[in-house]
Each structure stands twice: as C-alpha cells, then as structure tokens.
N, C-alpha and C positions, 0 to 999 in steps of 0.2 A: 728104658727110655732115657734115664738120667746118668747112666754109667759114663757116657762120653763127657757129659757136662761136668761131672764130678771127678773125672779122670780116674775111674776105678778100673783096675786090672783084674779080670776074672781069674787068671791063673794065680795072681798074688793073693786074692781073697781066698781061693781054694787052699792055698798053701798055709794060711794062718787060721783056717776055720776051726781047727781042733786045738788051737792055742790062743792065749790072750794076746791081744795086740800090744806092742811096745808103746811107751809114752809118746815117742816120736810119731808112730803110725796113728795113734789116737788124735794127736794134735793136728796132723795133716787131714784126717777125716773130718774133724770138727771145723777146720777152717774152710775146707771145700764146701761143707754144708752151709756155713755162714755166707759164702758167696752167693749161693742160690737163694737163701732167705732174703738177703739184702737186695738182690735183683728183683725178686717178686714184691718185696715191700716197696721198692721204687716204682713199680708198675701201678700198684693199687692205692698208694697213699695220697697221691695228687696227680695233676696233669704232668706228663713227662717233660723234662727240661731239654733244651737243645743239646747240652753236654751229655746227658743220659742217653738220648737217642743216637747221638753220633757214636758213642761207645758201642751201643748195641748193633749198629750197622757196620762196624769195622769188619774186614774180611775174616779175622780170627774168630770173632763172636758169631758171625753168620755161619761159619764152618762148624763151630761147636753146636749151634742150634740145629743145623742140618743133620749132624751125626746123632743128635738126640731125638730125631724124628719130627722136628718142628719145620714147617714149610710156610714162609711168609710170601704173600703175593706182591705184585709190582707196586701196590699202593703203599708198601713199606720200603721196598728196596730201590725203586726207580724214580721216586719223586725227590724234589729238592728238600733239604732239611727244613727250610722255613715253611714250606707247604706242609710237610709232615707234622711239624710242631703245631701249626694252626688246626690241621685236620684232627689230630688226636686230642687237642684241647676240647674241641666240639664233641668228639665221640665220648670222652671221659664224662663231660657234663651230661650228655644224653643217657649214658649207661648208668652212671653212679650218683648224679646229683639232682637231676631234674625230677619233677613230679612224674610218676609213672616209671621211673628208673628202678634200679636194683642196688641200693646203697650197700657197700661192702662193710656192713656193721653187724656184729653178732646179735645184738638185741633186736634189731630190725628183722634179721633173717629167722630168728627163733620165736619172737613174740609179736612181730608186726609193729613194734613201737621202739622209739629211741629211749635210751637211759632206763633200761629195765635191769633185772638181776645181773646179767653178764657184765654190764657196764660197771656196776659197783663192786662185784666180785673181782674183776680184773684190776680195777683201780687199787683195791686192797692188796692184791698180789704184787703189783708194782711197788707199792709202798713198803710192804713187808720185806721185799728183796732189795730195797735201796734204789729203785728207779724213780725218776721224776719226769713226768710228762709235761713238756713246755709247749705253750701255745705258739703256733706259727701264724701264717697269714689268716687262717680260718680256725674256727673251733675244731679241736681234735678230740675224738672220743677214744677212751682207752680200749674199747672193744672194736675199733676199726681194724680191718684186715691188715693194712700196712703196718699199723702200730703193733699188732700181735706178732707179726712176722719179725719186725725189728727187735722186739723183746726177746724172742727165741734166739735170734742171731747174737744178741749181746750175751745171753746166757751161755751159748756155745763158745763165744769168745772168752768168757770167764773160765769155762771148763778147760779150754786149751791153755790159757795162761796158768791155771792151777798146776798143770802138768810140767811147767817150767821149774817148779820148786825142787830144791836139792833133796829134801826129805821125801823119798818116793812113797812110802806107806801113807804119809800124811797127805801128799798131793793126790794120791789115788782115792783116798777117802773123800776129799773135797770134790774131785771129779765125779765120783759116784753120787754124792749129794746133789750136785747140780744136774746130773743126768736124771735123777729121780724127780727133781722139780720140773724139768722139761717134759718128762713123761706125764706128770700130773697135769701140767698146763694143757698139753695136747688132748688129754682125756676129757678134761672139763670144758675146754673151749674150742680151739680151731678144729679139733677132730670131729666135733659134732656138726659142723656146718660147711667147711670149705670144700669138701668133695662135691656135694650136691650143688653148692653155689658155683663152683667152677664149670660144671656142666651147663648150668643156666647161662652163664656169661658166654660160654663157647657157642651156644645156640643163638643168643641175642646179639652178639657183636656183629657189626657190619664191616668193621675194619679188620684186616688179617692180623694186625698187631695184637689186639685184645683177644681175638679168637685163639691165637697160638699161645699167648701168655696164660689164658685160662686153661688150655690143655696142659701147659707146663705146671701150673698150680695143682691141677687135679692129679697128675701123675706123680708129682713130688710129694704131695700129701699122702697118697696111697702108699708110696714106697717108704716114707718116713714112719708111718703107722706100722707097717709090716716089719720094718727093721727094728723098731723099738719093742716089738712083740705085744702090741696093744690090740684090743678088740673094742671098737667104738662104733656105735650105731650112727649112721648118717641121718641126723634129725632134720636137715634142711631139705633133702630130696629134690633140690632144684625147682622148688615151687615158684611159679610166676607170681602168684598172689599169696602172701602169707597171712593167714587169719589173725586178727588182732586178739591178743590175750586180754582177759579181764584185768583192769587196774585194781589192785587191792591196797586198801589203806587200813591202818589200825587206829582206832580211837576208842575212848571211854565214853559210852553213851550217857554216863552220869556226870561228866564234867560240865562246868558252867558254859553256856553258849556265849557268843560275843557280846550280848547285851548285859552280861553280868548276872543274869537271873539263872538260877539252877533249874534244870528241867525236872518235871515231875518224874519220880522214880516209877519204874514198872511195878505191876502188881507182884512180880517175883523179884524182889530187890537183888541186884547183883547178877541177874541172869544174863545180862548183856555185857557184863564187865569183861574186858579183855578179848571180846569176840572180834574176829577179823571180818570186816564188812567189805564186800566187793563194790567198787564204784564202777558202774557199767558205762560204757561209751554211749552217750545219748545222741551222737550225730546220726 
C-alpha cells in the first residue's frame, strides 16, 4: 500500500535484501518514513489548516495517494478550500472531540479514561529522551495520537542525522540505539491501539478525508510493525465503547485523616498498610 508513497523500489529492495543498507540508504529510508509520520500527525493532532489541506490536494500528492490505493471522494477534491476547511473542522470535532466521539488518545482507547498509565509512561519517555511537550491552543496529552506520531518522526530524524557523522562505527551504534527506542515505543504504545482505532475511524467517518487517512494509518502501522519484526497484540480492537477501567489509588489506611485525628487501627495492625484500594466509578 505504501511503497509508492515511500518511493520504495521493489527491485532495489530485493537487491539489498541479503546485505546491510548503506548509511545513505538508511537515511533516505528514515526520512521517507518521517514524511508519512508527519503527514498522519498533522491529520490527527488538530483540525487541518488551509495550508495543510492545500498541500494534500496538490496534483502530485493526489497522484501519490492514488498510487498508494487511497481514493478520495468529491467532498475532498471538488469543493473550494474554504468549504473544505470548515467541513473538516466540524468533522474533526464530531469524530474526536465531542461527547460520543472517539478521542485519539491512548489512555481513552485502552482504559476508557483520560490521564491513565499510558499518559504518564509516555510523558516519562519524552522526558528521558529530551523532548518537551509545549502547550498549543488547547491542552495536549502526551498519549494523543498526533503527538505519539510526531515523537517517532523526531526519533527517526535523529537516527538519520546520526548517520551523518564521520565516525561510521559510532554513528551506526547511535542509529541502532535510536532504532531500539522506536521499536520499544511502538511495542508499548501505538502498536497496542492504532490498528484497531484506524478501523473504527474508517467506519465512523462521514467525510472521505478521514476515512482514507484512517486507512493510511492502519496500513502504515501494520507495515511498520512488520518491517520492525515486532509482534504486538491489538488491544483496541476497534471498540465503539471502551469499558472504563477501575481507578486505583494507593493510601495508608493508618494515616491521619483531614481532621487531624488518627483513625482507629484495625484489629490486625498493619494489615491494610500499603494495600492498593480501588476507587470505583460511582456514576
């Protein structure tokens, strides 16, 4: 599906299958993948801008999409740009932001709630690898789909840049280190939910732009996972309704309460100390 979009030549790939790619070939591959990651990030991170949509409707872009098997309807190709911008802003809100929609957020897709374990795990990954998430017009979650894709794109850009170094053994080691980080991130995070989620959005979208971009997301995710040699279960499964996971908090039952009076200890002192107590949704 994506060979045309990534400009991959089957004969060239077959010719190097038995040998390691050169630094120049690896750089070209990384940067081709970066382009697709950034394209998809732009689709899902917020409502598409006029500049973004104009670029996607250029004859060259439409030809590449067609060669990749994507087929947009007249609602994308034949309307004015102003009309398209307004229509897609409404569709984005309906699909991703409104109550009853399907937010492209990992915590929501896997637990039914915002700001759960994936949120904090990914924020820590960004911090560890030197990335800073800056607030835009709206609050941005680290486990939002567009942000996850942008992070991988930046990691691939780093990998390509590492191969510019004069010391090839050292640059190869850095490239492999970044490659391992990307594989780890895919395994722990987007690999668990974007394939099922893409199928859901493909079904739910009324506009051909989001339908076809969801197809691109699903196909790209499957090909990336296969190319990296990963085996990851699809935990999302395209569910329309995601059951809400229990909220779990940790507290010491023997700590003083807010009145300042210590609670009576249980007949078995220390029995509850350190126990994790689930806080159930009472709605």
